[in-house]
N, C-alpha and C positions, 0 to 999 in steps of 0.2 A: 686556638685554631685546631690543634690536634684533637681536642675533645669533641669538636664539631664534626670531624670527618666520619666517625661511625654513624652519627645521626643523619648526616647527609646521605651516606651510602644506604642506610636503612630506608630512608624516604624514597630514594630512587628505586629500590627493590619493590617497595609497596606500590609505587605509582606505575611501574612498568610490568609487574607480574601479571599472569593470565587472569583476566577478569572473570569473576563468578557470573556476571551477566552474559559474557560470551560463551562460557561453558553451558549455561542454561539454554542459550540460543542453539548451540550445536547439538545438545541432547534432544531438544524439542524437534529440531529439523530431522534428525535421524529417526525419531519415534513416529512422526506424523506425516512426513512428506511421502506422497504417492508417486513413486518412480514410474517412468514410461516402460512398458513391456515390449516396445518395438512393433506393436500391432496397431499403429495409429489409423484412425478412420480418415479417409479422404473426404473433404467437405464438398457437397454438391449444391446446386441451386435449389433442388427439391428440399434439402435439409433446412433451408432458411426461408422457405416460401410462406411459412406461418407468421414470420416476424413482421413488425411494422416496416413500411417502405423505407424510412430513413435508415433503419438498422440493416436492412438488406443492401442498401446502397453503400453503406460503410464496408460490409464484407466484400462487396465486389470492387469498390474503389481501392481498398487496401490490399487486394490480391489474395485473399484467403480461399476463394473458390478454386477447387482443384488441388489444394494443398492439404497436408495432414492437419486435422483440427487440433489446435493447441489445448492440451488437457492439463499441462503444468508448465511452469516457467521459472527461470531465474531472471529477474529484472536487474540488469547491470547498470548501475548509476555512474556516469562519468564524474559527476559532482552533485552535491546536495547541500542545502543550508536550512537552518531552523532559526526562528525568532521566538524566544521564550515568553515574550509578552509584547503587547502592541508598542510599547515605548523602548524596547530593547533593540540592540543591533543584531544583524544577521550573524549567526555562528556557523562556521563550516563543519559539515558532517561527512563521514564516510558511511554510506548506507548499503547494506546487503539485504536483498529481498527475494523470497520465494513464494509462489502461489500454486495451489492445486485446485482442481475442479471437481473430481469425483466425489470427494467429501470436502465441502468448502473449508479451505485452510489457507491462511496467510501468516507469514512470519517475517519480521524485519529486525535487523540488528543495526544500531546506529552508534557510531563512535566519534567523539570530538575531544578537543582539548580546550578547556576553559582557561582564559588568560594565557593561552599558548603553551601551558605546561601541565595543567591538572586534567587527567583523563576523566571523561564522562562516557558511560556506556548505557545504552537503552535497548530494550527488547520489547516489541509488540507482537502479540500472537492472537489469532482466533482459531479455535478448533473445538468441535464437538459441543457447540453451544456456550463455550466459555471464552472470555477475553481476558488478557492479562497485560498490563503495562508495568514494566519493571526497569528501574534505572538506579545507577549508583555513581557517585563522584569519588574519584581516587580509590576505587575498589573497596571503599570502606563505608561511606555514608550513603544510605538508601534515601534517594530523593523522591521516589514514588514506587509504590508496590500495590497497584490497584487491580482488583479482579472481581468487582461486583457486576450485577446484571446490566447496569448502564454502560460499563466498559465493554461488555460482550456485544451489546447492541451497536455501540459506536464502532467496534472492530468489524462487525458484520457489514455495516454500511460502507466501509472502505472497500470490502470485497466487491460490493455492488458497484461502487464508483469505478472500480478497475475491471468491470465485467468485459469491456471491449479491449482492454489491454491484453487480456488472456481470453480470446474469444470463445473458448469452450464453455465459459460461464454462461454466455448468452443462450446456449441451447440446453443448459442443465435443467432438470425437472423441478428444482427448487426456485427457479426464476421464471416469472411470467411477464408478458409484455402487453401493452395496449397502445394504440396510436394516439397521438395528441394532435399533430398537424403534419404538414409535409416535411418539416425540418426538426421535429422533436417526437420523442416517444417516452412513455412512462414504464418503468420496470419495478417489479415487486419481488423481494427475496424473502422467503419464509423458511426458517430452519430452526429446529428444536424449540418451537414456540416463539421465536423472535421474528417479528414481522416488520420489515423496513421497505421503504420505497423512495424513488427519486426520478427525476426527469433528465434525459440525455438530449442535448442540443447538437445539431449538425449544420455544417455549412452546405452551400450548393454543390460542392464537389463530392460530398459524402463523408467528409472528415468530421469526427466527433470533436466538438470544441469545448463543451462544458457539461458538467453534471451538477445538479442542484438537489438538495434534500433539506428537510426540516427534522429528520429523525436522528441526528447525531447530537451527543451531549458535549457541551463545552464546560471545561473545569474552571468555573468562575472563582476568582480568589476569595470572594466574600460569600457568594450564594451557593457554592458547591456545584454539582453537576446540573446544568440547565440545558434543555433542548434549545438548540440555536441553529439558525440558517447557516448552511455550509455549502461550499462549492469547490469542485476540482476542475481546473481549467487547463486546457492543452494549448501551448503556445505555438507549436509548429509540428510538422511531420518530417520524417526522414526515410530514406530508402534503406532497407535491409534485405539484400538480395532482390527477390521478386515481390517483396512485401513493402508496405508503407506502415511505419509505426510512429507513435507519438515521440517527438524529440525532447520536449520539455513540458513539465507539469508544475502547477502552482496550486497550493491548498489555501483556502480562504475561509475565515469566519466572518460572518456578517453581523457584527455586534450593534447594539443600540448606539454606541459611540462612533460607529463607522466600520469601514472595511479593515480587517486585520489579516494581512497575508503572513502566514506563519511557517510555511514549509515550501521549498522550491527545489527542483532538481532537473538535471539534464540526463537523458537516457543514452548510454553508449550502445547497448544492444539488448535484445530480449532473446534468451535461449529457450526454445520451446521443446516440450516433450523430452525431457532429460531424465537421467537416472542418477541416483545418489547411492553410492556403496556405503554400507555400515563400516 
């Protein structure tokens, strides 16, 4: 038993020491996050007059008119879960996420414990035309380290899917809009040669309920990266001061075998136009 104690203590140190994935996340956040300079533009109806009617209705219903236009955000998740495969169980995550508009940027750090004890850390990022998915188990075993063009496109489509979560995206010059009907609109995002698009759906009240695209790659266990129908769905809305923000989100792959709900989360709050000190 005495001989096992050093091994057990060493294992605890390895499993609880600072994750290289978290350090990468923190370094990337400091390097690329565009902090607010305190001179936020106040959004007017004239600013959104060129947008399709359902998108204008969203801005008005959710209370963004007359408020500073969100140009960056920390999305604070109350809880989140991931399902690693269609036949797997949900695994609880702690998710930290930041977005910026001026130069399209999104970064998320996800932490979990497999089997209740083994730490898993993952970091997703899009910046400057590059995407990178990086994850480790027990701070030792790299389970994914993907950074090809397909990952970049998939990361950029998530920025588009979240365009109304951080509404400054909707007015950025790299996103264009066209109407579909009274309750839907198509958006196209072009950045560094990557061209993606999708359709936003709205209810009668003006709330965005769903985003759909065919431009995201699914990592098929046998076929590799395959363009696959994807949707992001909003379950409800909640009050945040004078604003209404999405309360819960669900990410879904629409596979040939059926609907694969793989990520879900509840938003505690969205902190807009923030600054991060180095």
